[in-house]
N, C-alpha and C positions, 0 to 999 in steps of 0.2 A: 696589558698583554704580559704574559709570563712565559719564559723559555726555560725548559729543564733539559739538560743533556747528561745522561749517565756517563761516568768516566772510569777512573782508576779502581774504584772499589769492585767493579765487575771483573772478576778474574779471567784470565785468558784460558781458553779451552785447549788442553794439551793432548787429550786422549783420542782426538779425531772426531769427525762428524759423520753421521749417517745421512745418506742422500737417497731419496726415492725419486726416480724419474717416471713421471706419469704421462704416458703418451696417448694422444688421441689418434685412433686408426679408423675413424668412421669414413664413410664414402667421400665426404667433402674434403678429406685430407689426402686423397689419392695422388694428386700431382705434387704434393709437398713431402711425401715420404722419403724420396731420395735425398733431399736436402736435410731431412730430419736424421737419417742414418749417418750422413757425413758429420753433421753437427754432434751426434752422440759420441762418435769415436774421438773427435777432437776435445769434446767436453770432458769425457772421462779421463783423458790423458792429463787434464789440468788439476785433477784431484790430488790430495796429499796421500802418500802411502798409508797413513794411519786412518784415512777415511774408509768407510764402507759404502757400497751402493747396491741398489736393487732397481729393477725396471718392471713397471706394470703397464699394461695396455688396456684400452677400453674403447668400445663402440656402443652396441646395445647393452652389453654386459662388460665386466672387467675381469681380467685374469693376470696372474703374475707371470712375467716372461723370464726374469732373472731374479733369483733369490739373493739375499744379502751376501756380499763377498768383498774381500779387500780390493782396494782400487789399484791393482797392479797393472802394468802394461798388457800382460797376457790376458787377464780377465777383461780388461777394457776392449781389447780386440775381438774376443769371442762374443762379448755382449753386443758390440756394434754389428757383427755379422748376423746375429739374431734379429736385430732391428731392421737390417737391410732385407731380411727375408720376409718381413711383414707385408701383408696385402690389405689395402683399405676396403672397407665395406660396412654397410649398416648405418644406423642412426648414431646420435651422440648422447650418451647417458653420462653426463658429467658427474652427477651425484654418485652413481655407482663407482666411477673411477676414483673420486676422492675418498669415498668410503673404504675402498680397498687400500688406497694409499696410506691411510692413517692406521690401518690395522697392523699389528705386529710391531708397533713403534717401541723401541727400547727406551724406557723412561730414564735410564741411567746415562743415556747419550743424547747429545744435542742432535736434533733432526731437522732437515730441510726438505721440502718437496718442490721439485721443479715440474710444473705442469705445462706441457706443450700441447696446444690445441688451436683450432681456428675459432673456437668460442661459439660455434653454432649449436647451442644446446637445444635439443628438440624432443627428447624423451626422458622419462623418469622425473622425479621431483625437480621443480625449477624455481620454487618460491624461496626468497631470501631467508625466511624463517626456517625452512627445512635445512638449508645449508648452515645457518647459525647453530642450530641444535646439533648438527653433525660435527661441526668444527670444535665444539666445546669438549669433545671426547678425547682430544689429544693436544699436547703442547708442541705444535709444529708451526713453521713458517712456510707459506706457500708463495712461490715466485712463479707468476704466470707469464709464459711467453706465447703470444698470440701470433699465429701465422695466417694472415688474411685480414680482410677488411669488414667482414660481416658478423663480427662477434657480438654477443650479448654483453656490451660493455658495462652496463650497471652491475650485472652479476659478476663479471670478471673483477671489477673494482671492489665489490663487496667481499668476495672470497679473499682477495689479496690483503685488503686493509684490515679485515677482521683478524687475520693471522699475523699482521704486521709485516707482510711481505711487500711485493710490488707486482704490477702488471705492465706489460709493454708489448707493442707490436714490433715484429721483426720482418725483414724481407728476405733473408738468406741465412745459411748455416753459420757464417762468420758472425753475423749480428747475434744469433742465438748464443754462440760461445761466449761472446763478450758479456752478455747478460748473465750467464751462469757464473762467470768469474766474479761479476759484481755481487751476485747472490752469495757466493762463497765468502766474500770479504765481509758480508754482513753477519755471518754466523761464526764469529771467532772468539766471543767472550760469553760469560754468563749473562743472563738477562733479568730484568725486573719484571715480575708477573703480578697480575691482579693489582695494578697500580690505581690508586685513587688519591685525589687531592682535595683537601678541605681547607677553608679559611675560617679562623675563629677570631672573635673580637670586633669584626666589622662585617656588615651585611653585604654579601655578594649575590648578585642576581645575574641571570642570563649567561651563566657559565657554559662555555662551549670549548671542546666537545664534552658531552656528559659522560660518555663511556670511553675509557682510555685503553684498558686491556694491558698489553705488555709494552715494555720500553727497553730498547736494545742499546748496546754500547755505541756511543757516538751519534745516536739518533736524537734529533731534537723534537721535544714535545712542546707545542705552542698552545697555550690556553688564553682565552679571551673572556672578559666579563665586565660588569658594571659594579661600581660601589656607589651607594647613595649618600654616605656621610664619610668625611675624613676621620682618621683616628688610628689607634694602635691595634695591631692584630698579629696573628700567627698564620703562616702557611705551613701546612702539615701534609707530608707525603707518606702514605702507607703502601707497602709493597711486600713481595716475597722474593728472596734471592736464594736459589738452590733449595727451595722448600722451607726456608726459615723466614719468619716475619721480621721486617725491618721498618723502622719509622725514622723519618728525618723531619726537622722543622726549623723554622726561622721566624724570629720576631721582625715585624715590618711596621713602618709608619706610612700611612697613605695620605697624600697631601690634599688640600682643598681642590686644587685643579692643576693639571699639567697642560700647559699651552704649547709645549715644545713639539709635541708629536700628534697633531690632529689626524694624521693618517690612520691611527689606531682605531678610530671610530668606524671607518669604512671596512677595515680589515675584519673587525668583529662582525659587521653586517654581512660581509661575504661568507664568513665561516658559519654564521647563524643560518643563512639561507641554504647553504649546502647541507647542514645537518638536518634541517627540516625537510628538505627534498629527499634526503636519505631515509627519513622516517616514512615518507609516502611510498618510496620504492620498497621498503621493508614490509609495511602493513598493507599496501595496496589501497589505503583509505585516505582520500584527500580531505574529508570533512574535518573542519576544525584546524587543519594544518595549513592548507593553502592560503587562507586569509592572513595567517601570520606571516607567510612568505611575502604576500602582496604588501602588507603593512611595512615590513622592514625594507623591502626592495624599492618601493616607491619613495620612501623617506630618504634613502641613500642612493637613488638612481642606479639600481642594479638590474641588469637584464636576467630574467629567470624563465622557467617554463610557464610562468603565470604573469609576467610583466614584459613589456617591450619598450624600446626607445623610439620616440617619435621625433623626426627631424622637421622643424618649422623655420620659416623665415623669421628674422629677428622681430619684426613688428607684430607678428602673430602671438608672441608670448604675452605682450601687453594686452592685445585685443581679447585673448582667451583667458586672461587673468591667471596665467601660469607663472608661479614663482620660480625664479632661477636659482633654486637651492644648490644645485650641483655646481654651477659656475662659482657661486660664493665659496662653496666648500673647497673646490680646486684652488681658488685663489689663496685661501687660508693655508692649504697644504704647501703650496709653492712658496709662500712667504716664510713659513716655518723652515722649509728646506734651505732657503737662502740664508736665513738667520743662523742655522746650524753650520752652514758652510763657512761662516766667518769666525766660528769659535774653534778653539784648539780641540784636537781629538780627545775624546774622553777615555780615561783609563779604567778599564773594567777589571783590573787585577783585584782580587779579593783582599780585604784589609788584613786578613790572617786566615790560616788554615786551622780547622778545629777538628772535632771528634770524627773518628771513623764511623762506618755504618753501625757497627755493633755498639759503640759508645752512644751514638745518637739514639739507639733503640732503648737505652737504659733510662727509666724514668728519672733517675738521679742526675742524668746528663742532658736533660731536655733543654739545651741552650740554643740549639739551631746552628746556623751557619757561622755565627760569630759570638764572641763573648758579650757583645752589646747589641742592642736593638738597632738595626740599620735605619737611618732616617732617609726618607725620600723627599723631604722638604729641605732643599739646599739653599745656599746663598746665591750670589750672582744675579740679583734682580728677580728672584723667584724661580729661577731655573731649577729643574729637578736633578739633583745629584744622583748618579746611578748607584744603586745598591747591588753589589754582587757578593755572593758568598760561595764558599766551596766546602761542601762535605766531600770527602774523597769519592763519594758515589756520584754526585752530580753537581752541575753548575746551575745556579739560578740567577737570573738577572732581572731586576725590577728598576725602572728608572727611565733611561732612554727607551726601554721597552716596558713602560710602566702601565699598571692599571690606570685607566683614564676615566675620570668622572665626567661624562659627556654633558653637553648642553641639553641634550634631549632628556637625560635623567633629571637634570635640574628642573625642567619644566614639569615633569611628572611629579616631582616633589611638591 
């Protein structure tokens, strides 16, 4: 398990942020429009004077309600009055709404889209592939605020996660305001785009997630995978910051086994099942994918759309020849947790700070996070010492959150 968190090398945005508020005014939103209007006035008052905003509305089709303008109190009041004058009607063409929302984006300014909808998408393109192709056209984050309980949640999740935003259900205008403030706090710095991670020198399999996309200031990226053999390797991160390619790397040493953190196996399995399920939602094709979910889920006792948990009396396990793998696994995890509780807190302070992002991109400076190759094979009875390194761009921790060579992978070997 590897955690990456962008930090100080992503400069703070000082010129202001562009906000597009994308409002669903379909018939199913009728009772919610008054709360939406109140929420818009309060929300706009929370923006920075350097920010700009515009408002689009959609039902069967989409139209611009308010063009880009500075986030002044007077402009906010006038915009809220326009929203208050809206009337609900028609179907919900979410695709048309987002398509209009990403048009006219100023590439020189950071942009966030706040989508307010009940999520009942019932006309226009609705396949995830259509939305993915659309969202590739602009570098924006979409923060989805769902008012109601009947949303197309898989689609809401896909749109938000594809753009590195979030989606959340709210019950009133105050909830919506709080979520918009949270969204604003996430768009304060430059971002890493087109992020990819590769590992050289050791063979890594089952890496998840496969597709990363963008990574934002303070946001944690968690990667899981298996390695089949211990040894020396390098973790390399490729990205773009403000349109310029950057590369960061670190030398690592992967141990024979890490027995300190058995929980990582199940965390990988959960993430793998979710990624495979997302593939099915994306392609609409279960063939060849659902058996993989069943294989992982049954081995790690995970409930999915294709597996269930059966409750039996204790004696039935033996009569039916059912192996109690999950009970054994839980006992191992609890024992490891108790063992860690008796040990001193681990110090994750990096051994030293090294190259800036620009230096790390220089082939002559490809030294990674430290001047030496961090070792994951520590002392103390075979415990894994944490390797932590800092490029000013991100923190990477391997060790307590280490790649783990699982017992399952040993069997496959």
